[in-house]
Z-matrix of the N, CA and C atoms (Angstrom, degrees):
N
C 1 1.478
C 2 1.515 1 107.20
N 3 1.339 2 114.87 1 133.74
C 4 1.461 3 118.37 2 -175.84
C 5 1.514 4 113.79 3 -83.06
N 6 1.290 5 118.65 4 -40.59
C 7 1.473 6 121.41 5 -178.74
C 8 1.519 7 108.21 6 -147.80
N 9 1.346 8 116.06 7 156.23
C 10 1.471 9 117.64 8 177.65
C 11 1.514 10 110.50 9 -60.17
N 12 1.317 11 114.40 10 144.28
C 13 1.478 12 120.44 11 -179.30
C 14 1.537 13 106.93 12 -114.83
N 15 1.324 14 117.24 13 133.66
C 16 1.437 15 120.47 14 -178.99
C 17 1.533 16 109.88 15 -80.78
N 18 1.320 17 113.66 16 160.40
C 19 1.479 18 118.96 17 178.33
C 20 1.524 19 109.50 18 -62.30
N 21 1.343 20 117.48 19 -38.75
C 22 1.466 21 120.75 20 179.25
C 23 1.529 22 109.62 21 -61.40
N 24 1.320 23 118.54 22 -40.50
C 25 1.483 24 120.80 23 179.35
C 26 1.537 25 109.71 24 -65.40
N 27 1.317 26 117.37 25 -41.36
C 28 1.467 27 122.17 26 179.12
C 29 1.511 28 109.01 27 -61.49
N 30 1.329 29 116.55 28 -47.34
C 31 1.471 30 120.01 29 -178.44
C 32 1.506 31 111.69 30 -62.91
N 33 1.338 32 118.46 31 -42.31
C 34 1.459 33 121.50 32 178.06
C 35 1.524 34 110.99 33 -61.81
N 36 1.326 35 117.73 34 -49.64
C 37 1.469 36 121.49 35 -178.43
C 38 1.524 37 110.87 36 -64.54
N 39 1.342 38 116.79 37 -40.66
C 40 1.457 39 119.05 38 -178.81
C 41 1.512 40 112.34 39 -73.43
N 42 1.331 41 117.53 40 -32.36
C 43 1.465 42 120.33 41 177.17
C 44 1.517 43 109.81 42 -65.46
N 45 1.299 44 115.80 43 -40.42
C 46 1.484 45 120.04 44 177.25
C 47 1.530 46 108.93 45 -62.16
N 48 1.302 47 116.04 46 -43.28
C 49 1.487 48 120.35 47 176.27
C 50 1.540 49 109.24 48 -60.47
N 51 1.310 50 118.11 49 -44.64
C 52 1.458 51 122.95 50 -178.90
C 53 1.510 52 111.44 51 -62.42
N 54 1.330 53 116.79 52 -34.85
C 55 1.485 54 119.92 53 -178.26
C 56 1.503 55 110.96 54 -80.71
N 57 1.333 56 118.69 55 -41.11
C 58 1.450 57 122.50 56 -169.69
C 59 1.528 58 114.53 57 -93.27
N 60 1.327 59 118.53 58 -20.40
C 61 1.454 60 119.44 59 -172.73
C 62 1.534 61 111.14 60 -94.16
N 63 1.330 62 112.33 61 161.20
C 64 1.465 63 120.06 62 -179.26
C 65 1.521 64 110.18 63 -132.28
N 66 1.327 65 115.69 64 137.87
C 67 1.473 66 124.29 65 170.77
C 68 1.516 67 115.35 66 37.02
N 69 1.331 68 114.91 67 -129.92
C 70 1.442 69 121.51 68 -178.19
C 71 1.519 70 114.39 69 -62.50
N 72 1.339 71 116.13 70 -13.64
C 73 1.433 72 120.54 71 -179.45
C 74 1.521 73 114.04 72 -78.22
N 75 1.313 74 117.21 73 -4.52
C 76 1.474 75 119.06 74 -177.67
C 77 1.525 76 111.11 75 -62.99
N 78 1.291 77 119.02 76 -35.04
C 79 1.459 78 119.65 77 178.87
C 80 1.532 79 109.53 78 -61.48
N 81 1.335 80 116.48 79 -37.47
C 82 1.461 81 120.90 80 178.57
C 83 1.537 82 110.38 81 -63.55
N 84 1.311 83 116.41 82 -41.79
C 85 1.459 84 120.98 83 179.88
C 86 1.542 85 109.72 84 -65.48
N 87 1.336 86 115.79 85 -44.46
C 88 1.464 87 118.97 86 177.82
C 89 1.537 88 110.82 87 -60.64
N 90 1.319 89 116.01 88 -44.02
C 91 1.449 90 120.41 89 -179.49
C 92 1.527 91 110.33 90 -59.96
N 93 1.319 92 115.07 91 -49.49
C 94 1.487 93 120.68 92 -179.83
C 95 1.508 94 111.14 93 -60.23
N 96 1.340 95 117.27 94 -45.07
C 97 1.458 96 121.58 95 -176.06
C 98 1.514 97 113.28 96 -71.47
N 99 1.311 98 118.19 97 -42.73
C 100 1.460 99 121.60 98 -170.09
C 101 1.536 100 113.56 99 -95.75
N 102 1.316 101 118.24 100 -34.32
C 103 1.459 102 120.76 101 -177.22
C 104 1.544 103 110.50 102 -96.77
N 105 1.295 104 117.16 103 -51.08
C 106 1.455 105 121.46 104 -172.99
C 107 1.537 106 112.67 105 -78.72
N 108 1.329 107 116.30 106 -55.23
C 109 1.455 108 119.46 107 -172.44
C 110 1.529 109 112.55 108 -79.81
N 111 1.332 110 117.29 109 -56.68
C 112 1.454 111 120.71 110 -173.08
C 113 1.537 112 113.07 111 -86.15
N 114 1.321 113 116.92 112 -21.42
C 115 1.463 114 123.44 113 -178.84
C 116 1.534 115 111.25 114 56.42
N 117 1.307 116 115.62 115 40.84
C 118 1.454 117 121.45 116 177.82
C 119 1.511 118 111.03 117 -79.64
N 120 1.303 119 119.20 118 -18.30
C 121 1.444 120 122.99 119 178.30
C 122 1.487 121 112.04 120 -150.48
N 123 1.318 122 115.90 121 159.66
C 124 1.459 123 120.90 122 178.44
C 125 1.531 124 110.02 123 -84.43
N 126 1.305 125 116.26 124 164.94
C 127 1.467 126 121.25 125 179.49
C 128 1.519 127 110.41 126 -60.34
N 129 1.324 128 119.01 127 -42.39
C 130 1.456 129 120.66 128 -178.29
C 131 1.547 130 111.46 129 -63.96
N 132 1.333 131 116.14 130 -36.09
C 133 1.490 132 118.89 131 177.02
C 134 1.503 133 110.71 132 -65.84
N 135 1.349 134 116.12 133 -43.83
C 136 1.452 135 119.31 134 179.28
C 137 1.514 136 110.55 135 -61.31
N 138 1.344 137 116.88 136 -45.03
C 139 1.450 138 120.65 137 -179.49
C 140 1.515 139 113.01 138 -62.47
N 141 1.330 140 117.64 139 -36.21
C 142 1.468 141 120.38 140 177.23
C 143 1.549 142 109.15 141 -62.38
N 144 1.322 143 115.98 142 -46.80
C 145 1.444 144 119.15 143 -178.92
C 146 1.524 145 111.53 144 -68.41
N 147 1.322 146 116.35 145 -38.22
C 148 1.479 147 120.46 146 179.28
C 149 1.528 148 110.08 147 -63.77
N 150 1.355 149 116.71 148 -42.26
C 151 1.458 150 121.83 149 178.08
C 152 1.517 151 110.28 150 -60.74
N 153 1.316 152 116.48 151 -46.71
C 154 1.468 153 120.81 152 179.69
C 155 1.526 154 110.42 153 -62.37
N 156 1.325 155 116.41 154 -42.92
C 157 1.479 156 119.73 155 -179.71
C 158 1.521 157 111.20 156 -63.75
N 159 1.318 158 117.45 157 -34.40
C 160 1.473 159 121.49 158 178.60
C 161 1.533 160 111.08 159 -70.31
N 162 1.331 161 117.07 160 -36.59
C 163 1.462 162 120.59 161 -175.00
C 164 1.526 163 112.75 162 -81.12
N 165 1.308 164 118.23 163 -24.30
C 166 1.440 165 120.48 164 -178.96
C 167 1.516 166 112.34 165 -77.44
N 168 1.319 167 117.68 166 148.18
C 169 1.484 168 118.33 167 177.33
C 170 1.543 169 110.34 168 -67.56
N 171 1.299 170 116.02 169 152.43
C 172 1.453 171 119.72 170 179.17
C 173 1.524 172 111.99 171 108.20
N 174 1.296 173 114.71 172 -177.81
C 175 1.464 174 121.32 173 -177.37
C 176 1.534 175 108.79 174 -71.64
N 177 1.327 176 116.32 175 129.71
C 178 1.457 177 121.40 176 -177.28
C 179 1.522 178 111.12 177 -60.23
N 180 1.357 179 117.35 178 -41.88
C 181 1.469 180 116.81 179 -175.92
C 182 1.516 181 112.01 180 -66.13
N 183 1.326 182 118.41 181 -34.35
C 184 1.451 183 118.62 182 177.72
C 185 1.519 184 110.28 183 -74.01
N 186 1.331 185 118.25 184 -38.72
C 187 1.457 186 120.48 185 174.98
C 188 1.541 187 111.01 186 -60.88
N 189 1.318 188 114.84 187 -42.06
C 190 1.469 189 120.40 188 -178.59
C 191 1.536 190 110.17 189 -67.00
N 192 1.320 191 118.07 190 -40.01
C 193 1.462 192 119.59 191 179.07
C 194 1.534 193 111.79 192 -65.09
N 195 1.341 194 114.77 193 -34.31
C 196 1.484 195 119.42 194 177.47
C 197 1.508 196 111.22 195 -69.40
N 198 1.334 197 116.68 196 -48.56
C 199 1.466 198 119.47 197 -177.29
C 200 1.528 199 111.46 198 -66.40
N 201 1.334 200 116.59 199 -44.40
C 202 1.463 201 119.46 200 178.77
C 203 1.533 202 111.41 201 -66.68
N 204 1.317 203 117.53 202 -43.67
C 205 1.449 204 121.68 203 178.76
C 206 1.530 205 111.25 204 -60.03
N 207 1.323 206 115.52 205 -41.57
C 208 1.467 207 119.31 206 179.21
C 209 1.515 208 111.21 207 -66.68
N 210 1.298 209 117.22 208 -42.94
C 211 1.473 210 119.66 209 177.78
C 212 1.523 211 111.73 210 -59.20
N 213 1.331 212 116.32 211 -39.56
C 214 1.453 213 120.81 212 -175.28
C 215 1.499 214 115.15 213 -81.00
N 216 1.343 215 116.74 214 -37.16
C 217 1.479 216 119.82 215 -173.38
C 218 1.520 217 114.56 216 -146.69
N 219 1.317 218 116.97 217 27.50
C 220 1.461 219 120.18 218 176.01
C 221 1.505 220 114.25 219 71.89
N 222 1.316 221 115.34 220 -159.45
C 223 1.459 222 121.78 221 -177.07
C 224 1.524 223 111.66 222 -61.46
N 225 1.327 224 117.32 223 -41.81
C 226 1.461 225 121.20 224 178.64
C 227 1.522 226 110.16 225 -62.82
N 228 1.347 227 117.87 226 -37.67
C 229 1.449 228 121.66 227 176.86
C 230 1.533 229 111.45 228 -65.52
N 231 1.349 230 115.75 229 -38.10
C 232 1.456 231 119.77 230 178.95
C 233 1.522 232 110.42 231 -65.36
N 234 1.307 233 117.16 232 -46.09
C 235 1.479 234 119.61 233 -178.57
C 236 1.533 235 111.58 234 -71.14
N 237 1.329 236 117.15 235 -41.42
C 238 1.449 237 120.28 236 177.77
C 239 1.511 238 112.24 237 -65.77
N 240 1.341 239 115.90 238 -40.62
C 241 1.458 240 120.69 239 179.29
C 242 1.509 241 111.09 240 -65.11
N 243 1.321 242 117.13 241 -41.54
C 244 1.485 243 121.44 242 179.17
C 245 1.543 244 109.54 243 -61.51
N 246 1.331 245 116.36 244 -49.37
C 247 1.451 246 119.63 245 -179.12
C 248 1.540 247 112.50 246 -63.11
N 249 1.347 248 114.93 247 -38.25
C 250 1.477 249 118.90 248 -178.88
C 251 1.513 250 111.70 249 -67.85
N 252 1.324 251 117.11 250 -28.60
C 253 1.463 252 119.44 251 -179.79
C 254 1.537 253 111.09 252 -85.42
N 255 1.320 254 117.01 253 -36.44
C 256 1.463 255 119.29 254 -174.34
C 257 1.537 256 112.73 255 -81.61
N 258 1.313 257 118.24 256 -40.93
C 259 1.473 258 120.76 257 -174.74
C 260 1.531 259 113.03 258 -60.67
N 261 1.330 260 120.81 259 -50.34
C 262 1.457 261 119.11 260 179.88
C 263 1.537 262 113.69 261 -58.89
N 264 1.349 263 115.50 262 -44.22
C 265 1.461 264 119.48 263 178.13
C 266 1.509 265 111.34 264 -65.38
N 267 1.342 266 117.61 265 -37.39
C 268 1.443 267 121.85 266 179.99
C 269 1.527 268 111.41 267 -63.43
N 270 1.333 269 115.47 268 -42.61
C 271 1.467 270 120.30 269 178.26
C 272 1.516 271 110.86 270 -62.32
N 273 1.363 272 115.53 271 -48.89
C 274 1.455 273 119.36 272 179.09
C 275 1.522 274 111.01 273 -59.47
N 276 1.332 275 117.27 274 -41.93
C 277 1.450 276 121.43 275 -179.32
C 278 1.535 277 111.75 276 -62.35
N 279 1.314 278 118.14 277 -42.70
C 280 1.451 279 121.28 278 177.56
C 281 1.539 280 110.39 279 -63.03
N 282 1.338 281 117.71 280 -42.42
C 283 1.453 282 119.96 281 178.32
C 284 1.513 283 112.53 282 -65.37
N 285 1.335 284 116.77 283 -43.15
C 286 1.456 285 120.06 284 178.80
C 287 1.544 286 111.75 285 -67.28
N 288 1.314 287 116.97 286 -36.60
C 289 1.445 288 120.53 287 178.11
C 290 1.530 289 110.64 288 -63.76
N 291 1.339 290 115.10 289 -41.85
C 292 1.466 291 118.52 290 178.00
C 293 1.525 292 110.68 291 -64.65
N 294 1.293 293 117.60 292 -41.04
C 295 1.453 294 121.31 293 177.20
C 296 1.526 295 111.32 294 -63.96
N 297 1.301 296 117.12 295 -43.30
C 298 1.442 297 121.58 296 179.49
C 299 1.547 298 111.44 297 -62.50
N 300 1.346 299 115.34 298 -43.66
C 301 1.465 300 118.49 299 179.22
C 302 1.520 301 110.37 300 -64.82
N 303 1.336 302 116.74 301 -37.02
C 304 1.462 303 119.84 302 -178.76
C 305 1.541 304 112.61 303 -74.06
N 306 1.304 305 118.73 304 -35.95
C 307 1.482 306 121.87 305 -173.69
C 308 1.520 307 115.57 306 -117.05
N 309 1.312 308 118.20 307 -21.18
C 310 1.468 309 120.12 308 -177.28
C 311 1.514 310 111.20 309 82.56
N 312 1.317 311 115.38 310 177.10
C 313 1.456 312 121.66 311 -179.76
C 314 1.530 313 108.09 312 -92.73
N 315 1.309 314 115.92 313 99.06
C 316 1.485 315 120.71 314 -178.11
C 317 1.533 316 108.22 315 -78.24
N 318 1.357 317 116.92 316 162.66
C 319 1.464 318 119.86 317 177.23
C 320 1.562 319 112.24 318 -57.85
N 321 1.314 320 117.00 319 -37.05
C 322 1.470 321 119.40 320 178.81
C 323 1.527 322 111.92 321 -63.85
N 324 1.319 323 116.33 322 -41.97
C 325 1.469 324 120.50 323 178.68
C 326 1.529 325 110.94 324 -67.30
N 327 1.349 326 116.42 325 -39.04
C 328 1.459 327 120.22 326 178.21
C 329 1.536 328 110.57 327 -62.37
N 330 1.313 329 117.01 328 -40.06
C 331 1.474 330 121.51 329 177.91
C 332 1.516 331 109.91 330 -65.52
N 333 1.296 332 116.81 331 -43.40
C 334 1.483 333 121.04 332 178.72
C 335 1.525 334 109.42 333 -60.55
N 336 1.308 335 117.59 334 -42.96
C 337 1.477 336 121.47 335 -179.58
C 338 1.538 337 110.83 336 -63.32
N 339 1.340 338 117.65 337 -39.68
C 340 1.453 339 119.44 338 177.67
C 341 1.526 340 111.85 339 -63.32
N 342 1.317 341 115.22 340 -40.23
C 343 1.486 342 120.03 341 177.91
C 344 1.530 343 111.30 342 -65.93
N 345 1.312 344 116.33 343 -41.65
C 346 1.450 345 119.89 344 177.66
C 347 1.539 346 110.36 345 -65.49
N 348 1.326 347 118.01 346 -37.82
C 349 1.429 348 121.76 347 178.87
C 350 1.534 349 111.25 348 -60.19
N 351 1.299 350 116.23 349 -42.25
C 352 1.500 351 120.36 350 178.91
C 353 1.510 352 109.15 351 -63.57
N 354 1.318 353 117.62 352 -41.24
C 355 1.473 354 119.08 353 179.53
C 356 1.517 355 110.96 354 -64.73
N 357 1.311 356 118.29 355 -39.64
C 358 1.464 357 121.56 356 178.73
C 359 1.539 358 110.57 357 -64.68
N 360 1.310 359 118.00 358 -40.81
C 361 1.469 360 120.98 359 178.31
C 362 1.520 361 109.22 360 -61.85
N 363 1.326 362 118.18 361 -43.37
C 364 1.455 363 120.86 362 177.37
C 365 1.516 364 112.18 363 -61.48
N 366 1.351 365 116.44 364 -42.80
C 367 1.460 366 120.65 365 178.68
C 368 1.498 367 112.17 366 -62.29
N 369 1.327 368 116.63 367 -44.64
C 370 1.462 369 121.11 368 179.15
C 371 1.540 370 110.04 369 -64.55
N 372 1.335 371 116.92 370 -38.86
C 373 1.482 372 119.82 371 179.82
C 374 1.544 373 110.21 372 -63.82
N 375 1.323 374 117.42 373 -43.99
C 376 1.482 375 120.48 374 179.82
C 377 1.518 376 109.69 375 -63.74
N 378 1.318 377 119.03 376 -43.24
C 379 1.458 378 120.78 377 178.59
C 380 1.512 379 111.81 378 -63.87
N 381 1.313 380 115.45 379 -41.73
C 382 1.468 381 119.08 380 178.33
C 383 1.514 382 110.74 381 -59.79
N 384 1.300 383 117.55 382 -43.76
C 385 1.485 384 121.15 383 178.34
C 386 1.523 385 110.26 384 -63.03
N 387 1.314 386 117.35 385 -42.48
C 388 1.482 387 120.10 386 179.40
C 389 1.529 388 111.18 387 -61.95
N 390 1.320 389 116.21 388 -40.19
C 391 1.458 390 120.15 389 -178.84
C 392 1.514 391 112.51 390 -79.01
N 393 1.348 392 117.27 391 -23.19
C 394 1.473 393 119.53 392 -179.31
C 395 1.521 394 111.99 393 -69.36
N 396 1.324 395 116.93 394 -37.19
C 397 1.474 396 119.38 395 -177.29
C 398 1.509 397 113.10 396 -54.01
N 399 1.334 398 118.95 397 -55.01
C 400 1.481 399 117.24 398 -178.74
C 401 1.514 400 114.53 399 -76.48
N 402 1.330 401 117.03 400 -11.55
C 403 1.469 402 120.59 401 -177.58
C 404 1.528 403 111.56 402 -91.82
N 405 1.300 404 117.26 403 -43.00
C 406 1.463 405 121.08 404 -174.85
C 407 1.523 406 110.24 405 -89.47
N 408 1.318 407 116.01 406 66.81
C 409 1.463 408 122.04 407 -173.25
C 410 1.527 409 113.20 408 -102.02
N 411 1.310 410 117.82 409 -5.01
C 412 1.428 411 120.05 410 -179.80
C 413 1.535 412 110.94 411 -136.46
N 414 1.290 413 116.33 412 162.86
C 415 1.474 414 119.79 413 177.20
C 416 1.528 415 110.82 414 -60.80
N 417 1.346 416 117.34 415 -36.23
C 418 1.457 417 121.29 416 179.55
C 419 1.543 418 109.76 417 -63.06
N 420 1.324 419 116.73 418 -47.31
C 421 1.476 420 120.48 419 -178.44
C 422 1.546 421 109.82 420 -62.85
N 423 1.303 422 116.17 421 -42.14
C 424 1.494 423 119.46 422 179.28
C 425 1.504 424 110.26 423 -64.38
N 426 1.321 425 117.90 424 -42.68
C 427 1.480 426 122.37 425 179.12
C 428 1.522 427 110.45 426 -62.67
N 429 1.323 428 119.25 427 -43.39
C 430 1.443 429 121.30 428 179.96
C 431 1.524 430 109.86 429 -65.17
N 432 1.324 431 117.44 430 -44.27
C 433 1.464 432 120.84 431 178.33
C 434 1.512 433 111.43 432 -61.18
N 435 1.309 434 117.01 433 -45.42
C 436 1.475 435 121.28 434 -179.35
C 437 1.517 436 111.67 435 -65.74
N 438 1.327 437 116.85 436 -41.70
C 439 1.474 438 119.90 437 178.13
C 440 1.520 439 111.63 438 -65.24
N 441 1.324 440 116.49 439 -39.60
C 442 1.456 441 120.25 440 178.14
C 443 1.528 442 109.87 441 -64.73
N 444 1.330 443 116.89 442 -45.43
C 445 1.451 444 121.31 443 177.76
C 446 1.513 445 111.86 444 -57.84
N 447 1.347 446 115.55 445 -46.51
C 448 1.478 447 120.69 446 -179.24
C 449 1.537 448 110.50 447 -65.62
N 450 1.323 449 117.38 448 -42.98
C 451 1.472 450 120.86 449 -178.00
C 452 1.503 451 113.29 450 -63.91
N 453 1.363 452 115.42 451 -45.98
C 454 1.472 453 119.18 452 -177.09
C 455 1.517 454 111.19 453 -84.36
N 456 1.339 455 117.08 454 -44.97
C 457 1.460 456 121.77 455 -174.14
C 458 1.498 457 113.90 456 -78.02
N 459 1.311 458 117.12 457 -56.20
C 460 1.442 459 121.80 458 -173.42
C 461 1.526 460 112.62 459 -82.66
N 462 1.321 461 116.44 460 -47.59
C 463 1.472 462 120.63 461 -177.56
C 464 1.512 463 114.05 462 -86.27
N 465 1.339 464 116.64 463 -13.52
C 466 1.470 465 123.45 464 177.92
C 467 1.546 466 112.57 465 56.93
N 468 1.321 467 114.10 466 41.46
C 469 1.468 468 120.31 467 176.34
C 470 1.522 469 108.99 468 -75.11
N 471 1.291 470 114.90 469 163.56
C 472 1.466 471 122.49 470 179.41
C 473 1.520 472 110.91 471 -58.52
N 474 1.349 473 117.38 472 116.79
C 475 1.466 474 121.57 473 -173.58
C 476 1.536 475 112.14 474 -58.94
N 477 1.349 476 119.37 475 -51.14
C 478 1.472 477 117.46 476 179.65
C 479 1.516 478 114.60 477 -58.57
N 480 1.329 479 117.04 478 -37.17
C 481 1.464 480 120.71 479 178.49
C 482 1.522 481 110.26 480 -66.79
N 483 1.327 482 117.61 481 -41.94
C 484 1.462 483 120.90 482 179.03
C 485 1.547 484 109.79 483 -63.84
N 486 1.312 485 117.14 484 -41.13
C 487 1.457 486 121.34 485 -179.72
C 488 1.543 487 109.86 486 -62.12
N 489 1.333 488 116.80 487 -45.93
C 490 1.456 489 120.94 488 -179.97
C 491 1.527 490 109.58 489 -60.68
N 492 1.343 491 117.47 490 -48.21
C 493 1.450 492 120.80 491 -177.90
C 494 1.518 493 111.23 492 -64.48
N 495 1.342 494 116.87 493 -46.83
C 496 1.469 495 119.80 494 -177.59
C 497 1.527 496 111.75 495 -69.01
N 498 1.312 497 117.61 496 -36.22
C 499 1.479 498 120.01 497 175.72
C 500 1.538 499 110.61 498 -62.43
N 501 1.328 500 115.74 499 -44.43
C 502 1.475 501 119.19 500 178.66
C 503 1.553 502 109.50 501 -64.12
N 504 1.328 503 116.30 502 -43.38
C 505 1.447 504 120.46 503 179.78
C 506 1.557 505 110.95 504 -62.49
N 507 1.320 506 114.67 505 -43.52
C 508 1.480 507 119.49 506 178.25
C 509 1.512 508 112.12 507 -62.58
N 510 1.319 509 116.89 508 -41.12
C 511 1.491 510 121.01 509 176.93
C 512 1.528 511 110.09 510 -63.23
N 513 1.328 512 116.41 511 -44.46
C 514 1.444 513 119.83 512 -178.84
C 515 1.525 514 112.40 513 -65.51
N 516 1.330 515 115.83 514 -45.19
C 517 1.455 516 120.30 515 179.94
C 518 1.534 517 113.74 516 -66.25
N 519 1.310 518 116.11 517 -26.39
C 520 1.459 519 120.65 518 -176.94
C 521 1.534 520 112.80 519 -108.86
N 522 1.326 521 117.24 520 19.98
C 523 1.450 522 121.28 521 -179.24
C 524 1.520 523 108.97 522 -66.24
N 525 1.330 524 115.62 523 150.75
C 526 1.463 525 118.23 524 178.02
C 527 1.538 526 110.98 525 -66.75
N 528 1.324 527 114.67 526 147.67
C 529 1.454 528 120.59 527 175.83
C 530 1.528 529 109.82 528 -69.71
N 531 1.336 530 117.32 529 141.01
C 532 1.476 531 117.97 530 177.89
C 533 1.522 532 112.01 531 -64.18
N 534 1.305 533 116.12 532 144.26
C 535 1.452 534 121.44 533 -179.94
C 536 1.545 535 109.94 534 -68.47
N 537 1.338 536 117.13 535 139.64
C 538 1.482 537 119.15 536 -178.19
C 539 1.499 538 112.55 537 -68.51
């Protein structure tokens, strides 16, 4: 982290992310806003928080806003960041739900949603590639990523079980060497 970040700065940046980002693409917006544009944190710090947010139960974007907010501005940053991300999306969701109940899902809206889905997949793919470079730096890391991909994607094994096994394996393979 280059300089201390105020809670107000966290809330502004996270509110913008809450307003502009969509679904799985929120991690990409956080990455762009905090690592690339503002340089409030390093890539390795972001990846640590992203990993933790993925492993914790609950919605990843709320977990991520808490971990990132806490890293940047302590407990107040965590709480302010969470509120700033959830409230804008919650308001939009309530408005869209009311519109959907009033009008239903028309063919035009369904087409729009398919187009937006493709954009989100592209956004998530680009973010994944950006985060893969600094993460997959050793044969062990590549092997764990490949095994996880094969287990969940190709073999369709139980995702939580694979995560538990691979996290334990990753911890064991990357354990500190004993002191001489």
